[in-house]
N, C-alpha and C positions, 0 to 999 in steps of 0.2 A: 685461308678459311675465314668465311664471313661470320661475324659475331653479332648477336642481338643484345642491346643494352639490358642489363638486369634491373628489376625493380629493387629499390634500396633495401627492402625488407625480405627479399627472396631467401637469402641464406639464413637469416635469423629465424624466419618462420619454419623453414625446412629443418633446421637444427633443433627447434623447439620440440619436435616429435621424438627426438632421441636424447633429450636433455636429462631425463630422469630414468636411467636404466634400473631394472630390477636388481636387487642385491644377489650375489652368488653365495650360497650357504652350504655348508657341509655338516650333517648331523654327526655327533651331538653338538648343540650350541644353544645359546640363549639370546633373547632380544629384549631390550628395555625401550619402551615406547612412551613418548610424552607429546601431547598436543596442547598448545597455549593460544589463548584468544584474548584480545583486548575486551574489557568489560562492556564498553559502549562504542557504537559506531566503528566497529572493527574494520569494516571494508574501507573506510577513509582514514585509517590510522596512519601515523608516521612510520612507514615501513623501515626506515633507517634504524629505528630502535630495535627491530628484530635482528638486524644484521649486527648491531653493536652488542646485543646480548649473546649472539653466537660467538663473536670475536672474544668476548670476555671468557667464555668457556674454552675456546681454543687456546687462549693465552695461558690458562691453567695447565695445559698439557704441552705447551710449546709447539703447537701445530700451526701450519701455515694458514694465512687468512684467505677468504674467498675473494674473487674478483669484485671490483666495485659494481654495484647494481645487480649482483648475482641473486637469483631466487632459489638456488639449490647448491648444495656442497656435500661432498663425501670425502672422507679421508681418515687417517689413523689418529687417534687420541690416546697416547700411551700404548697399552697392550690391546686396545679395542678399536673398533671401526665405527665412526659416526656418520650418519646420513641425515642431513638437514634439508627441509623443504619449506618454502614460503608459499602460502596459498592466499586466496582472496581475503579470508577472515581469520586465518590462524596460521601458525607455524608448527611443524612437527620435528621432533628429534628422535631418531632411532639409533640405539647403540647395540652393536653385535658383540657378544662375549663368547669366547671359546669354552667348550665343555658344559657340563650340567650343574656345576657347583656342588656344595656339600649337601644341600637339601633343596627340594623342589620349591620354586617360587620364594626364594629367600629374599626378604626385603632389603638385605644388605646389598644386593646387586644394584639397587637403585642409587646407592651412594656414588655411582659414577657421575652423578650430577651433584656437585657440592651444595650443601644446604644454603649457604649465604648467596650462592649464584641463583638458586631457585627463588629465594626471597626477593632478589632484585629483578625478578622477571617483569617485563613491561606489560604483561597480561596475566590472566588467570588460567589455571589448569582446566581444560575441557575434559580430558580423559588421560589416563595413563594405564599402561598395561605391561604385564610381564608375560613373555611368550617363551615356552619351553619347546625345544626341537630335539627329539631323540628318536633313534631308529625304532621302527614299529615292532613291538614284541608280539607274542601270540595273542589271539583275541581275548582269552581269559585274563591275561595280564593287563591288556588295554582297559577292560571293564573294571578291574580292580583299582587301577590307578586313577581313572576318571572318577570313580566313586569316592575315592579318598580325597581327591583334590577339589571337587565341585559339588554344588548343591544339587541333589538328584532332581528336585522339582523343576529347576531351571536349566538343567543340563541339555545342551544341544551337541550332537555328535554325528558326524557323517564321513563317508568315504568320498573323496573328491578327485576330479580329473582322471576318471577311469581307473580308480583304485591306486592312484599315484601316492596318496597319503590319506591319513585319517586325522581330522581336526576336531577339537572339542573345546567347549567353553560354556560358562553359565551366565555371562553378562552381569555378574554381581561384583560389587566392590568388596575386596577382601579386607581384613582388619588393618592391613598396612596402607589401604587407600588405593589399591590398584585392581584393574581387571586381570583375569587369568585366562590364558589360552594355551593349548598344547597342540603341537603338530607332530604326528608320527609318520614320517615319510617311509615309503617302501624301500627295499634295498636297491631297486633299479631306478629310483627317482634321482634325476640329476640335480646339480647345484643350482642351475638357473630355475628349474621348476620349483624347487624348495623356496627359492627367493620370491618367486611370483606368488606362491601360496601365502607366504608370510606377509607380503605386501597387501594381498587381498584381505587377509584377516585384519590387518591394521586399518585399512581403508573402511572396512565394514564397521568397525568399532568407532572410528573417528566420525564418519559421516552419519552414523546412527546417532551419536551424541549431539552433533551439530543440528541435525534435523529435529531432535527433541526440544531444542530451544524454541521452536515454533509452538509446541504444546505449552511451554512455560509462558510464552507471550499470550496465548489464548486464555489461559487460566487467569493471568493478571488482569486482562481486560474484560473478563466475564461479567463481573458485577456492574461495571460501567455500561457494558453493552445491554445487560438486562434492564437497567434503569432507563436507558434511552428507548429501548423497545417498548417498555410500558408507557412512557410518555407519548411515543408516536402512536401507539394503539389507542390511547385515550383521545388524542386529538382527532384521529381519523373517525372514531366513534362519534365524537361531538359533531363532526362535519355532517354526519348522516342524519342528524336531527333537523326536521323541516324548518323549525323556527330558530335555527342556530343564530346566535347574536355575536356581535363583535368579530366578524370574519377577518378583519385586518389584523387584529391582535393575534388570532389563531395563525394567520399567515406568517407573522413575525416569529412566532414560536416554531413553526415548521421550518422556517429558514434557519433558525438557530440550531435545530436538530440536524438539519442537512449539513451545516457547517461542522458540527461536532462529529458526525459520521465521516465526513470527508477528512477531518483531522485524524480520526482513528485509522482510516484506510491509509493515509499518507504515512503514519508512524509504523504501521504493520506491513505495508506492501512489500518492503524489501525482505522482511523475515518470512512472510508467506512464500514469496518467490524462491528464496534460498532453501526453505524447508522442502518445497516441491523438487528442487534440483538435487538436494542431498538425498531425499528418499529414492529418487530415480537411480542415483549412483549406488546406494546400498543394494537395491534390488538387482541392478545389473551386475554388481560384483558377486553377489550370491549366485546369480544365474550362470556366470561363466565358470564357477567352480564345478558345475555338473555333479551335484550331490547325489549320493545313493545312501539308503538307510543302513545303519549299523545296529545290530542286535535289537531291532524294534524300537530304538530310541528316536526322538524327534530330531529332525535336521535343522540346520540354521534357517532355512526357508520356512519351515513349520513354526519355529520359535518366533520369527518375525511376523508371521501371519497371525499368531495368537496374541502376542504382546505388543508388537511394534505397529502393525497396520492399524489397529483401533486408534492409537494416538495420532497417526497421520490422517485418518479419516476425521477425527475431531478437529484437527487444524483446517482441513479442507471444508468441513461443514461450517465452521465459524467464518471462514473467508467468504463462503457463499452467503451465509446469513448476513454478514456485514454489507455485502454488495446488494443483497435483496432489500435490506432496510434502507439503504441509501436510495435505491430506486423507488421504494414505497414513499419515502419522504418527498422525493422530487415529484412523483406523480400526484401526491396529495397537495403539494404546494401549487402545482399547475392547475389542478381542479379548483382549489380555493381561489387562486388568482382569477380563474375564469368566472367564478361566482362573484367575486369582487368587481370584476369588469362589467358583468351583467347588471349588478346593482348600481354601479356608477352610470351605466348607460341609461337605466331606468330613471335615475335621478336627473341626468342630463336631459332626458326626454321631457320629464315633468317640468324642469326649469325652462326648457324651450317653449312648452305649451303655456307656461305662466308668462313668459316674455311675449308670446303672441297675443295673449289676452290683454296684457298691458299696452302692447302696441295698438290693438284695436281701440282700447279705451282712449289712448292718446290721440288716435286718429279722429275718433268721435269728438273728443274735447277740442281738437284743433279745428274741426269743421264748425263746431259751435262757436269757437272764438272767432273764426273767420266770418261767420254770419254776424256776430256782434260787431266785429270790426267794420263790416260793410255798413251796418246801421249807423255806427258812430261817425265813420268818415263821411257817410252820406249826409248826416245831420249837419256837420260842419261845412261840407261843400255846398249844401242848399242855402245855408245861412250866408256864406260868402257870395254865392251867385245872386241872392236876393239883393245884397248891398250893391253888387256890381251892376245889376240890371234895373235898379230902382229909378234912375233918371230916365231910362228908356220907357219904363212903365208909366211914368207921369206923362210922357209925350204921347203915349197912345191911350191915355186915360184908363190905366189898369190899377186896381187896388193892390196893395202889398200881398194880401192873402191870395189874390188871384195869381199874382206873379209867382209866389212860392209854390202854389199848386201846379203851375205849368212847368216849372223847372225840376220838381222833385223826382218824377219818374226818370227823365233822362239822366239826371245826376246819379241816381241810385244805380241805373243800368251801367253807366260808365264806370263807377266805382267797383261794381261787381266784376266787370270784365277785367279791370286792372288787377284786382286781387287774385282772380283766377289765373291770369297770365303770369303773375309773379310766382304763384304756387307751382305752376307747371314748370317754370324755369328752374326752380329749386329742386324738384323731383328729378 
C-alpha cells in the first residue's frame, strides 16, 4: 500500500476539533464557573502562569497534572469534576457538583476554589456564575422558582433545542458576586445535550462579559476623542477662511492630530476587533439554542437585543467615528499641504520673475560696462598707436593730431570686435 507523507501538523489540527468535548451531565447537579483574564495585554501574557495556577489547584486535591503545553484539561478533583480551558485572552474553570445542595445558589459551593488560591490568581475575574441543573417541574413551579431566584425586570427565560430544556437567568451579579442561571432539562433530554446546553450558557455569559470590555474602552477614550474632534473641527473651519494665515502652523497641528488619532486606533484596534468577534460568538451561541418563548417572558435573544446590542452598537459607532476622524484629518492635511504648495509655487514664481528682472538689469549694466570698456581700451590703444606711428607721421609730414584722427576709427573698430568676440565665447 502506497502512503503519502503527512503534513507535520495534520494530526494536531484534526485532533483540535475534538480537543474540548462537551461535558456529560445528569440532572440534578450544579456547576461553578469562573473566567480569569490578565488586566493588561492579556493576549500576549505568559500563558505558563495559567498552567501553574491550574497545577496549584490540582495539587490541593492531589489530582494529576496536565500535559506540558496543554490548553485544556478535565478530571476529578476530590468529589467533583473540573474542566479547565485556556483561551486567547482568558482561562475558564468549570466545576461540576452532584446534587442540588441545601439551598439554591448557595455561595458555599464556590468554596471549591480555595480563597488563598483565588487571591494568587495571575489575572482578574471577568465573570463567575453558579448554574443550577434540576429536572423540569410543572410550568407553574418553574415560574415560581424563577420569580424567587431572579429579578423580574431582567429575567430572560426560554425553551431551547425543541423543548429539550428550559433555561433562565437575569444577568445580574448576586450579593455573593456571581451570576445565576438555571437549567430545567426535560425528562427525555440526554446527558450530552444537557452538557451542551450548560456549555452554551457559560459561553454566552463569558463572551458577553469579554465583549463589554469594548464598551469600557470606548467610555474611557470618550473625553479624549471629543477633545480631538473639537480641535479638528476648529482647524478645518479655520482653513475655510479665505484670508487664512499661517497655513504651515495649521498643517503641523493637523499632523499632530493625525498622529494622536493613529495612536488611539493602534491602542484600541485589538479591543475593537475582539469585541466584534466576541459579539458574533454570543449571537451564534444564542441562535443555536433555537429559543421559544415561555409564559410570555423575554428570551435570551430579546434580552440581548434590548440591553446588549446597544452597547455593541456604541462600540462600533465609536470605531467608525475614530476611523472617520482619522480620514478627515488626513484629507484636511492633504488639502492644506496643497495650499501650502500652491503658495510656495507662487512665491517661487515671484522669485523667478524678480531674478529675471535682475538678470535684465545685469545684462543692461554689462552692455553699458562693455561700451565704456570699448571707449577706455580704445583711448589707450589710440594713444599707443600714436606713439608707435609718430616717426612715420614725421616722414610723411603729418601732424600728431592728424595721425590720431586717422587711427582712432580703426582702433575703436578693432577693440569693439575683440570685446564682442570675447563675450560670444563666454556665452
